[in-house]
C-alpha positions in Angstrom: 13.4 57.2 6.7 15.3 55.9 3.6 14.4 59.0 1.6 15.7 61.3 4.3 18.8 59.3 4.8 19.9 59.1 1.2 18.6 62.5 0.0 21.7 64.5 0.5 24.2 61.8 -0.7 22.0 61.3 -3.8 22.1 65.0 -4.6 25.8 65.1 -4.1 26.2 62.2 -6.5 24.0 63.8 -9.1 25.9 67.1 -8.9 29.1 65.1 -9.3 27.9 63.3 -12.4 26.5 66.5 -13.8 29.9 68.2 -13.2 31.9 65.4 -14.9 29.6 65.3 -17.9 29.6 69.2 -18.2 33.4 69.2 -18.0 33.8 66.6 -20.7 31.2 67.9 -23.2 31.8 71.5 -23.6 33.5 74.8 -22.9 32.5 78.2 -21.6 29.6 78.2 -19.3 29.8 74.4 -19.0 33.3 74.7 -17.6 32.0 77.1 -14.9 29.1 74.8 -14.1 31.5 71.9 -13.9 33.7 73.7 -11.4 30.8 74.6 -9.3 29.2 71.1 -9.4 32.5 69.4 -8.6 33.1 71.8 -5.7 30.0 70.6 -4.0 31.5 67.2 -2.7 34.6 69.0 -1.6 32.6 71.5 0.3 30.4 68.8 1.9 33.6 67.0 3.1 35.0 70.2 4.5 31.7 71.0 6.3 31.6 67.5 7.8 35.1 67.7 9.0 34.6 71.1 10.5 31.4 69.9 12.2 33.0 66.7 13.6 36.2 68.3 14.6 39.6 67.2 13.5 40.5 63.7 14.7 44.0 64.7 16.0 42.7 67.6 18.0 40.5 65.4 20.2 42.5 62.5 21.6 40.6 59.3 22.4 40.6 58.2 26.0 42.8 55.2 26.8 40.8 52.2 28.1 42.7 49.7 30.1 41.8 46.0 30.2 41.2 46.0 33.9 38.9 49.0 33.7 36.9 47.5 30.9 36.5 44.2 32.8 37.4 42.2 29.8 38.9 38.8 30.5 41.6 38.0 27.9 41.0 34.8 26.0 44.2 33.1 27.2 43.0 33.4 30.9 39.6 31.8 30.1 41.2 28.8 28.2 41.4 25.6 30.1 44.9 24.5 31.0 45.9 21.3 29.2 49.2 19.6 28.8 50.9 20.0 25.5 52.4 16.7 24.3 56.2 16.8 24.0 57.6 16.1 20.6 
């Protein structure tokens, strides 16, 4: 379970570290490898956002207190007299 849960994030992290090291250590093919490796997290976020849908395009339903049957805490509190100052 843990291996399957953290496999993709670990691969994305390793690609990011590789891309950063490649960008800092050389030129030429390392620059191209850095661009590709650093594009992987951006592509993963874009894929996740496209899969989940944009938050503003799907409005959340409004839940009223009466419909949820939640008793507010001020109603459940015992009524006591507040001493006058």
